[in-house]
MARBA-3410 file (N, C-alpha, C, O; in Angstrom, 1 decimal):
186
1.9,23.9,0.7,2.4,24.3,-0.6,1.2,24.4,-1.5,0.4,23.4,-1.6 ~ 1.0,25.4,-2.3,-0.1,25.6,-3.2,0.4,25.4,-4.6,1.5,25.6,-5.0 ~ -0.6,25.0,-5.4,-0.4,24.9,-6.9,-1.1,26.0,-7.5,-2.3,26.3,-7.2 ~ -0.5,26.8,-8.4,-1.1,27.9,-9.0,-1.5,27.5,-10.4,-0.7,27.2,-11.2 ~ -2.8,27.6,-10.6,-3.4,27.4,-11.9,-3.9,28.7,-12.5,-4.3,29.6,-11.7
-3.9,28.8,-13.8,-4.3,30.1,-14.4,-5.5,29.8,-15.2,-5.5,28.9,-16.1 ~ -6.6,30.6,-15.0,-7.8,30.5,-15.9,-7.4,31.0,-17.2,-7.0,32.2,-17.3 ~ -7.5,30.2,-18.3,-7.0,30.6,-19.6,-7.9,31.6,-20.3,-7.4,32.3,-21.2 ~ -9.1,31.8,-19.8,-10.0,32.8,-20.4,-9.7,34.1,-19.9,-9.5,35.1,-20.6 ~ -9.8,34.2,-18.6,-9.6,35.6,-18.0,-8.2,35.9,-17.5,-7.9,37.0,-17.1
-7.3,34.9,-17.6,-5.9,35.0,-17.3,-5.7,35.4,-15.8,-4.8,36.0,-15.4 ~ -6.7,35.0,-15.0,-6.6,35.2,-13.5,-6.2,33.9,-12.8,-6.6,32.8,-13.2 ~ -5.3,34.0,-11.8,-4.9,32.8,-11.2,-6.0,32.2,-10.3,-6.8,32.9,-9.7 ~ -6.0,30.9,-10.2,-6.8,30.2,-9.3,-6.0,29.9,-8.0,-5.2,29.0,-8.0 ~ -6.2,30.7,-7.0,-5.4,30.7,-5.8,-5.7,29.5,-4.9,-6.8,28.9,-5.0
-4.7,29.1,-4.1,-4.9,28.1,-3.1,-5.2,26.7,-3.6,-5.6,25.9,-2.9 ~ -5.0,26.4,-4.9,-5.3,25.1,-5.4,-4.1,24.2,-5.1,-3.0,24.5,-5.4 ~ -4.4,23.1,-4.4,-3.3,22.2,-3.9,-3.4,20.9,-4.6,-4.5,20.4,-4.9 ~ -2.3,20.3,-4.8,-2.2,19.0,-5.4,-2.5,18.0,-4.3,-2.4,18.3,-3.1 ~ -3.0,16.7,-4.7,-3.3,15.7,-3.7,-2.2,15.4,-2.8,-2.4,15.1,-1.6
-1.0,15.4,-3.3,0.2,15.1,-2.4,0.3,16.1,-1.3,0.9,15.8,-0.2 ~ -0.1,17.3,-1.6,0.0,18.4,-0.5,-1.1,18.2,0.5,-1.0,18.9,1.6 ~ -2.1,17.4,0.2,-3.2,17.3,1.1,-3.0,16.2,2.2,-3.9,15.9,3.0 ~ -1.9,15.5,2.1,-1.6,14.4,3.0,-1.6,14.8,4.4,-1.0,15.8,4.8 ~ -2.4,14.2,5.2,-2.5,14.5,6.6,-3.4,15.6,7.0,-3.6,16.0,8.1
-4.0,16.3,6.0,-5.0,17.3,6.2,-6.4,16.9,5.9,-6.6,16.0,5.0 ~ -7.3,17.4,6.6,-8.7,17.0,6.2,-9.0,17.6,4.9,-8.8,18.8,4.7 ~ -9.5,16.9,3.9,-9.8,17.4,2.6,-11.1,18.1,2.6,-12.1,17.6,3.1 ~ -11.2,19.2,1.9,-12.4,19.8,1.6,-12.7,19.8,0.2,-11.7,19.5,-0.6 ~ -13.8,20.1,-0.2,-14.1,20.1,-1.6,-13.9,21.5,-2.2,-14.2,21.7,-3.4
-13.3,22.4,-1.4,-13.0,23.7,-2.0,-12.0,23.6,-3.1,-12.1,24.3,-4.1 ~ -11.0,22.8,-2.9,-10.0,22.6,-4.0,-10.6,22.1,-5.2,-10.3,22.6,-6.3 ~ -11.5,21.1,-5.1,-12.2,20.6,-6.2,-13.1,21.6,-6.9,-13.1,21.7,-8.1 ~ -13.8,22.4,-6.1,-14.7,23.4,-6.7,-13.8,24.4,-7.5,-14.3,24.9,-8.6 ~ -12.7,24.8,-7.0,-11.8,25.8,-7.7,-11.3,25.2,-9.0,-11.3,25.9,-10.0
-10.9,23.9,-9.0,-10.5,23.3,-10.2,-11.6,23.2,-11.2,-11.4,23.6,-12.4 ~ -12.8,22.8,-10.8,-13.9,22.7,-11.7,-14.3,24.0,-12.2,-14.7,24.1,-13.4 ~ -14.3,25.1,-11.4,-14.7,26.4,-11.9,-13.7,26.9,-13.0,-14.1,27.4,-14.0 ~ -12.4,26.7,-12.7,-11.4,27.0,-13.7,-11.5,26.2,-15.0,-11.4,26.7,-16.1 ~ -11.9,24.9,-14.8,-12.1,24.0,-16.0,-13.3,24.6,-16.8,-13.2,24.6,-18.0
-14.3,24.9,-16.2,-15.5,25.4,-16.9,-15.2,26.6,-17.7,-15.7,26.8,-18.8 ~ -14.4,27.5,-17.1,-14.0,28.8,-17.8,-13.0,28.5,-19.0,-13.0,29.3,-19.9 ~ -12.3,27.4,-18.9,-11.2,27.2,-19.9,-11.6,26.1,-20.9,-10.8,25.8,-21.8 ~ -12.8,25.5,-20.8,-13.1,24.4,-21.7,-13.0,24.7,-23.2,-12.4,24.0,-24.0 ~ -13.7,25.8,-23.6,-13.7,26.1,-25.0,-12.4,26.6,-25.6,-11.9,26.0,-26.6
-11.7,27.6,-25.0,-10.5,28.1,-25.7,-9.3,27.2,-25.6,-8.5,27.2,-26.6 ~ -9.2,26.4,-24.6,-7.9,25.7,-24.4,-8.2,24.2,-23.9,-8.3,24.0,-22.7 ~ -8.4,23.3,-24.9,-8.8,21.9,-24.5,-7.7,21.2,-23.7,-8.0,20.5,-22.8 ~ -6.4,21.5,-24.0,-5.3,20.9,-23.3,-5.3,21.3,-21.8,-5.1,20.5,-20.9 ~ -5.5,22.6,-21.6,-5.6,23.1,-20.2,-6.8,22.5,-19.5,-6.7,22.1,-18.3
-7.9,22.3,-20.2,-9.1,21.7,-19.6,-8.8,20.3,-19.2,-9.2,19.8,-18.1 ~ -8.1,19.5,-20.1,-7.8,18.1,-19.7,-6.8,18.1,-18.5,-7.0,17.2,-17.6 ~ -5.9,19.0,-18.4,-5.0,19.0,-17.2,-5.8,19.3,-16.0,-5.5,18.7,-14.9 ~ -6.7,20.2,-16.0,-7.5,20.5,-14.9,-8.4,19.4,-14.5,-8.7,19.2,-13.3 ~ -9.0,18.6,-15.4,-9.8,17.4,-15.1,-8.9,16.4,-14.4,-9.4,15.8,-13.4
-7.7,16.2,-14.9,-6.8,15.3,-14.2,-6.5,15.7,-12.8,-6.5,14.9,-11.9 ~ -6.3,17.0,-12.6,-6.1,17.5,-11.2,-7.3,17.3,-10.3,-7.2,16.9,-9.1 ~ -8.5,17.6,-10.9,-9.7,17.4,-10.1,-9.9,15.9,-9.7,-10.2,15.6,-8.6 ~ -9.6,15.0,-10.7,-9.7,13.6,-10.4,-8.7,13.2,-9.3,-9.0,12.4,-8.4 ~ -7.5,13.8,-9.3,-6.5,13.5,-8.3,-6.9,13.9,-6.9,-6.7,13.2,-6.0
-7.6,15.0,-6.9,-8.1,15.5,-5.6,-9.2,14.6,-5.0,-9.2,14.2,-3.9 ~ -10.1,14.1,-5.9,-11.2,13.2,-5.5,-10.6,11.9,-5.1,-11.0,11.3,-4.1 ~ -9.7,11.3,-5.9,-9.2,10.0,-5.7,-8.1,10.0,-4.6,-7.9,9.0,-3.9 ~ -7.4,11.1,-4.4,-6.4,11.3,-3.4,-5.1,10.8,-3.9,-4.2,10.4,-3.1 ~ -4.9,10.8,-5.2,-3.6,10.3,-5.8,-3.1,11.5,-6.7,-3.9,12.1,-7.4
-1.8,11.7,-6.6,-1.2,12.7,-7.4,-1.2,12.3,-8.9,-0.7,11.2,-9.2 ~ -1.9,13.1,-9.7,-2.1,12.7,-11.1,-0.7,12.6,-11.8,-0.7,11.9,-12.9 ~ 0.3,13.2,-11.3,1.6,13.2,-12.0,2.3,11.9,-11.7,3.3,11.5,-12.3 ~ 1.9,11.2,-10.6,2.6,10.0,-10.2,2.1,8.7,-10.8,1.8,7.7,-10.1 ~ 2.0,8.7,-12.1,1.5,7.5,-12.8,2.6,6.7,-13.5,2.3,5.6,-14.1
3.8,7.1,-13.3,4.9,6.3,-13.9,5.2,5.0,-13.1,5.0,5.0,-11.9 ~ 5.5,4.0,-13.8,5.8,2.7,-13.2,7.0,2.8,-12.2,7.8,3.7,-12.4 ~ 7.0,1.9,-11.3,8.1,1.9,-10.3,9.4,1.5,-11.1,9.5,0.5,-11.8 ~ 10.5,2.3,-10.9,11.7,2.0,-11.5,12.5,1.0,-10.7,12.6,1.2,-9.5 ~ 13.0,-0.1,-11.3,13.8,-1.0,-10.6,13.0,-2.1,-9.8,13.5,-2.8,-9.1
11.7,-2.0,-10.0,10.8,-3.0,-9.3,10.6,-4.2,-10.0,11.1,-4.5,-11.1 ~ 9.7,-5.1,-9.5,9.3,-6.3,-10.2,8.3,-6.1,-11.2,7.5,-5.1,-11.1 ~ 8.3,-6.9,-12.2,7.2,-6.8,-13.2,5.9,-7.3,-12.6,5.9,-8.1,-11.6 ~ 4.7,-6.9,-13.1,3.5,-7.3,-12.4,3.3,-8.8,-12.3,2.8,-9.3,-11.3 ~ 3.7,-9.5,-13.4,3.6,-11.0,-13.3,4.5,-11.6,-12.2,4.1,-12.5,-11.6
5.6,-11.0,-12.0,6.5,-11.4,-10.9,5.9,-11.2,-9.5,6.0,-12.0,-8.7 ~ 5.3,-10.0,-9.4,4.7,-9.7,-8.1,3.6,-10.6,-7.8,3.4,-11.1,-6.7 ~ 2.7,-10.9,-8.8,1.6,-11.8,-8.6,2.1,-13.2,-8.3,1.5,-13.8,-7.3 ~ 3.1,-13.7,-9.0,3.6,-15.0,-8.7,4.2,-15.1,-7.3,4.0,-16.1,-6.7 ~ 4.9,-14.1,-6.9,5.5,-14.1,-5.6,4.4,-14.1,-4.5,4.5,-14.8,-3.5
3.4,-13.2,-4.6,2.3,-13.1,-3.6,1.7,-14.5,-3.5,1.4,-15.0,-2.4 ~ 1.3,-15.1,-4.6,0.7,-16.4,-4.6,1.6,-17.4,-3.9,1.1,-18.2,-3.1 ~ 2.8,-17.5,-4.3,3.8,-18.5,-3.8,4.0,-18.3,-2.3,4.0,-19.3,-1.5 ~ 4.1,-17.1,-1.8,4.3,-16.8,-0.4,3.1,-17.2,0.4,3.2,-17.8,1.4 ~ 1.9,-16.8,-0.1,0.7,-17.1,0.6,0.4,-18.6,0.7,-0.1,-19.1,1.7
0.8,-19.3,-0.3,0.6,-20.8,-0.3,1.7,-21.5,0.5,1.4,-22.7,0.8 ~ 2.8,-20.9,0.8,3.9,-21.6,1.4,4.3,-20.9,2.7,5.5,-21.0,3.1 ~ 3.4,-20.3,3.4,3.8,-19.6,4.7,4.3,-20.6,5.7,5.0,-20.2,6.6 ~ 3.8,-21.8,5.7,4.2,-22.8,6.7,5.6,-23.3,6.5,6.1,-24.1,7.3 ~ 6.2,-23.0,5.3,7.5,-23.6,5.0,8.6,-22.5,5.1,8.4,-21.4,5.5
9.8,-22.9,4.7,10.9,-22.0,4.7,10.9,-21.3,3.4,10.9,-21.8,2.3 ~ 11.0,-19.9,3.5,11.0,-19.1,2.3,12.2,-18.2,2.3,12.3,-17.3,3.1 ~ 13.2,-18.6,1.5,14.5,-17.8,1.5,14.5,-16.8,0.3,13.8,-17.0,-0.7 ~ 15.3,-15.8,0.5,15.4,-14.8,-0.6,15.9,-15.4,-1.9,15.5,-15.1,-3.0 ~ 16.9,-16.3,-1.7,17.5,-17.0,-2.9,16.4,-17.8,-3.6,16.3,-17.8,-4.9
15.6,-18.5,-2.9,14.5,-19.4,-3.5,13.5,-18.5,-4.2,13.0,-18.8,-5.3 ~ 13.1,-17.4,-3.5,12.1,-16.5,-4.1,12.7,-15.8,-5.4,12.0,-15.7,-6.4 ~ 14.0,-15.5,-5.3,14.6,-14.9,-6.5,14.6,-15.8,-7.7,14.4,-15.4,-8.8 ~ 14.9,-17.1,-7.4,14.9,-18.1,-8.4,13.6,-18.3,-9.1,13.4,-18.5,-10.3 ~ 12.5,-18.2,-8.2,11.2,-18.3,-8.7,10.8,-17.3,-9.8,10.1,-17.6,-10.7
11.4,-16.1,-9.7,11.1,-15.1,-10.7,12.4,-14.8,-11.6,12.5,-13.7,-12.2 ~ 13.3,-15.7,-11.5,14.5,-15.6,-12.4,15.4,-14.4,-12.1,15.8,-13.7,-13.1 ~ 15.6,-14.1,-10.9,16.5,-12.9,-10.5,17.5,-13.4,-9.5,17.3,-14.3,-8.7 ~ 18.7,-12.7,-9.4,19.7,-13.1,-8.4,19.1,-12.6,-7.1,18.3,-11.7,-7.0 ~ 19.6,-13.2,-6.0,19.2,-12.9,-4.7,19.3,-11.4,-4.3,18.4,-10.8,-3.7
20.5,-10.8,-4.7,20.7,-9.4,-4.3,19.8,-8.5,-5.1,19.3,-7.6,-4.5 ~ 19.7,-8.7,-6.4,18.8,-7.8,-7.2,17.3,-8.1,-6.8,16.5,-7.1,-6.7 ~ 17.0,-9.3,-6.5,15.6,-9.6,-6.1,15.3,-8.8,-4.8,14.2,-8.3,-4.7 ~ 16.2,-8.8,-3.8,15.9,-8.0,-2.6,15.6,-6.6,-2.9,14.6,-6.0,-2.3 ~ 16.3,-5.9,-3.7,16.1,-4.5,-4.1,14.8,-4.3,-4.9,14.0,-3.4,-4.6
14.6,-5.2,-5.8,13.4,-5.1,-6.6,12.1,-5.4,-5.8,11.1,-4.7,-6.0 ~ 12.2,-6.3,-4.9,11.1,-6.6,-4.0,10.7,-5.4,-3.2,9.5,-5.1,-3.0 ~ 11.7,-4.8,-2.6,11.5,-3.7,-1.7,10.9,-2.5,-2.5,10.1,-1.8,-2.0 ~ 11.4,-2.3,-3.7,10.9,-1.2,-4.6,9.4,-1.5,-4.9,8.6,-0.5,-5.0 ~ 9.0,-2.7,-5.1,7.6,-3.0,-5.4,6.7,-3.1,-4.2,5.6,-2.5,-4.3
7.1,-3.8,-3.2,6.2,-4.0,-2.0,6.4,-3.0,-0.9,5.6,-2.9,0.0 ~ 7.5,-2.2,-1.0,7.7,-1.2,0.1,8.3,-1.8,1.3,8.4,-1.0,2.3 ~ 8.7,-3.0,1.4,9.3,-3.6,2.5,10.2,-4.8,2.1,10.0,-5.3,0.9 ~ 11.1,-5.2,2.9,12.0,-6.3,2.5,11.2,-7.6,2.5,10.1,-7.7,3.0 ~ 11.7,-8.6,1.7,11.0,-9.9,1.7,10.8,-10.5,3.1,9.7,-11.0,3.3
11.8,-10.4,4.0,11.6,-11.0,5.3,10.5,-10.3,6.0,9.6,-10.9,6.7 ~ 10.4,-8.9,6.0,9.3,-8.2,6.7,8.0,-8.5,6.1,7.0,-8.6,6.8 ~ 7.9,-8.7,4.7,6.6,-9.0,4.1,6.2,-10.4,4.5,5.0,-10.5,4.9 ~ 7.1,-11.3,4.5,6.7,-12.7,4.9,6.3,-12.8,6.3,5.3,-13.4,6.7 ~ 7.0,-12.1,7.2,6.6,-12.0,8.6,5.2,-11.4,8.8,4.4,-11.9,9.6
5.0,-10.3,8.1,3.7,-9.6,8.2,2.6,-10.6,7.7,1.5,-10.6,8.4 ~ 2.8,-11.3,6.6,1.8,-12.2,6.1,1.5,-13.3,7.1,0.4,-13.8,7.2 ~ 2.6,-13.8,7.7,2.5,-14.9,8.7,1.7,-14.4,9.9,0.8,-15.2,10.4 ~ 1.9,-13.2,10.3,1.2,-12.7,11.5,-0.3,-12.5,11.1,-1.2,-12.8,11.9 ~ -0.6,-12.0,9.9,-2.0,-11.9,9.4,-2.7,-13.3,9.4,-3.8,-13.4,9.8
-2.0,-14.3,8.9,-2.5,-15.6,8.9,-2.8,-16.2,10.3,-3.8,-16.8,10.5 ~ -1.9,-15.9,11.2,-2.0,-16.3,12.6,-3.3,-15.6,13.2,-4.0,-16.2,13.9 ~ -3.4,-14.3,12.9,-4.6,-13.6,13.4,-5.9,-14.3,12.9,-6.9,-14.5,13.7 ~ -5.9,-14.6,11.6,-7.1,-15.2,11.0,-7.4,-16.5,11.7,-8.5,-16.9,12.0 ~ -6.3,-17.4,11.9,-6.5,-18.7,12.6,-6.9,-18.5,14.0,-7.7,-19.3,14.5
-6.4,-17.5,14.7,-6.8,-17.3,16.1,-8.3,-17.0,16.3,-8.9,-17.4,17.2 ~ -8.8,-16.2,15.3,-10.2,-15.9,15.3,-11.1,-17.0,14.8,-12.2,-17.2,15.3 ~ -10.6,-17.8,13.9,-11.5,-18.8,13.2,-11.5,-20.2,13.9,-12.4,-20.9,13.7 ~ -10.4,-20.4,14.7,-10.3,-21.8,15.3,-10.0,-21.6,16.8,-9.8,-20.6,17.3 ~ -10.1,-22.8,17.5,-9.8,-22.8,18.9,-8.4,-23.5,19.1,-8.1,-24.0,20.2
-7.6,-23.7,18.0,-6.3,-24.3,18.0,-5.4,-23.6,19.0,-5.5,-22.4,19.2 ~ -4.6,-24.4,19.7,-3.6,-23.7,20.6,-2.6,-22.9,19.8,-2.4,-23.1,18.7 ~ -2.0,-21.9,20.5,-1.1,-21.0,19.8,0.1,-21.8,19.3,0.7,-21.4,18.2 ~ 0.5,-22.8,19.9,1.7,-23.6,19.4,1.3,-24.2,18.1,2.2,-24.2,17.2 ~ 0.1,-24.7,17.9,-0.3,-25.3,16.6,-0.4,-24.2,15.5,0.0,-24.4,14.4
-1.0,-23.0,15.9,-1.1,-21.9,15.0,0.3,-21.4,14.5,0.5,-21.1,13.4 ~ 1.2,-21.3,15.5,2.6,-20.9,15.2,3.2,-21.9,14.1,3.8,-21.4,13.2 ~ 3.0,-23.2,14.3,3.5,-24.2,13.4,2.9,-24.0,12.0,3.6,-24.1,11.0 ~ 1.6,-23.8,12.0,0.8,-23.7,10.7,1.2,-22.5,9.9,1.1,-22.5,8.7 ~ 1.7,-21.5,10.6,2.0,-20.2,10.0,3.5,-20.1,9.7,3.9,-19.0,9.1
4.3,-21.1,10.0,5.7,-21.0,9.6,6.6,-20.5,10.6,7.8,-20.2,10.3 ~ 6.1,-20.2,11.9,7.0,-19.7,12.9,7.8,-20.9,13.5,7.3,-22.1,13.5 ~ 9.0,-20.7,14.1,9.8,-21.7,14.6,9.1,-22.4,15.8,9.1,-23.6,15.9 ~ 8.4,-21.6,16.7,7.7,-22.2,17.8,6.8,-21.1,18.3,6.7,-20.0,17.8 ~ 6.1,-21.4,19.4,5.1,-20.5,20.0,5.8,-19.2,20.5,5.2,-18.1,20.3
6.9,-19.3,21.1,7.6,-18.1,21.6,8.0,-17.2,20.4,8.0,-16.0,20.6 ~ 8.4,-17.7,19.3,8.7,-16.9,18.1,7.5,-16.1,17.7,7.5,-14.9,17.4 ~ 6.3,-16.8,17.6,5.1,-16.2,17.3,4.7,-15.1,18.3,4.4,-14.0,17.9 ~ 4.8,-15.4,19.6,4.5,-14.4,20.6,5.4,-13.2,20.6,4.9,-12.1,20.7 ~ 6.7,-13.4,20.4,7.6,-12.3,20.4,7.3,-11.3,19.2,7.2,-10.1,19.4
7.1,-11.9,18.0,6.8,-11.1,16.8,5.4,-10.4,16.9,5.2,-9.3,16.5 ~ 4.4,-11.2,17.4,3.1,-10.7,17.6,3.0,-9.5,18.5,2.4,-8.5,18.3 ~ 3.7,-9.7,19.7,3.7,-8.6,20.7,4.4,-7.3,20.1,3.9,-6.2,20.3 ~ 5.4,-7.5,19.3,6.1,-6.4,18.6,5.2,-5.7,17.6,5.2,-4.5,17.5 ~ 4.4,-6.5,16.9,3.5,-6.0,15.9,2.2,-5.4,16.5,1.9,-4.2,16.1
1.5,-6.1,17.3,0.2,-5.7,17.8,0.2,-5.0,19.1,-0.8,-4.4,19.5 ~ 1.3,-5.1,19.8,1.4,-4.4,21.1,0.8,-5.1,22.3,0.7,-4.6,23.4 ~ 0.4,-6.4,22.0,-0.1,-7.2,23.1,0.1,-8.7,22.8,0.4,-9.0,21.7 ~ 0.0,-9.5,23.8,0.2,-10.9,23.6,-0.8,-11.5,22.7,-2.0,-11.0,22.7 ~ -0.5,-12.6,22.0,-1.5,-13.2,21.1,-2.8,-13.7,21.8,-3.9,-13.5,21.3
-2.6,-14.3,23.0,-3.8,-14.8,23.7,-4.7,-13.6,24.1,-5.9,-13.7,24.1 ~ -4.1,-12.5,24.6,-4.9,-11.4,25.0,-5.6,-10.8,23.8,-6.8,-10.4,23.9 ~ -4.9,-10.7,22.7,-5.5,-10.2,21.4,-6.7,-11.1,21.0,-7.7,-10.6,20.5 ~ -6.5,-12.4,21.1,-7.5,-13.4,20.7,-8.7,-13.2,21.6,-9.9,-13.2,21.1 ~ -8.6,-13.1,22.9,-9.7,-12.9,23.8,-10.5,-11.6,23.4,-11.7,-11.6,23.4
-9.7,-10.5,23.3,-10.3,-9.2,23.0,-11.1,-9.2,21.7,-12.1,-8.6,21.6 ~ -10.5,-9.8,20.7,-11.2,-9.8,19.4,-12.2,-10.8,19.2,-13.1,-10.7,18.3 ~ -12.2,-11.9,19.9,-13.2,-12.9,19.9,-14.5,-12.3,20.5,-15.6,-12.6,20.0 ~ -14.3,-11.6,21.6,-15.5,-10.9,22.2,-16.1,-9.9,21.4,-17.3,-9.7,21.3 ~ -15.3,-9.2,20.6,-15.8,-8.1,19.7,-16.5,-8.7,18.5,-17.4,-8.0,18.0
-16.1,-9.9,18.1,-16.7,-10.4,16.9,-18.0,-11.1,17.1,-18.6,-11.6,16.2
END
């Protein structure tokens, strides 16, 4: 899908100009950026507002973010709540983390907290906590020679088989095989 921009001086369209969202999955070229900058150069003096819009589009192409998508997430957590939750979860991975307790931490009901958490983090609280526990387990597997049962306990898993089952589902291989392969690579 193309975005059509019009050069305000010559009133000619700038063809094939695509927004960053349209570039997802495609190798980016600087042709889009060159077209935006050329149109910007031609429109700088007569129309400052159009020039600012073209600069925003050029920035979006370079950064890879849709310039129109700057609105805050609706129904999500406030930034202070997200920071507080990240810190609390990371510090308490070895313990029990329930949705109700996390909701209380940021003064939200459990049901609203679940929806707001997913809107902010893009995954459910359970999936986020599991992912963070697996990341912590990977770090410990590389940094220590502790047995998997001890690492499972330190990361908040019920037992070694719980860690192994979730690890295999996530990484596609057993934790011990992953540990051997990544220790040799490091």
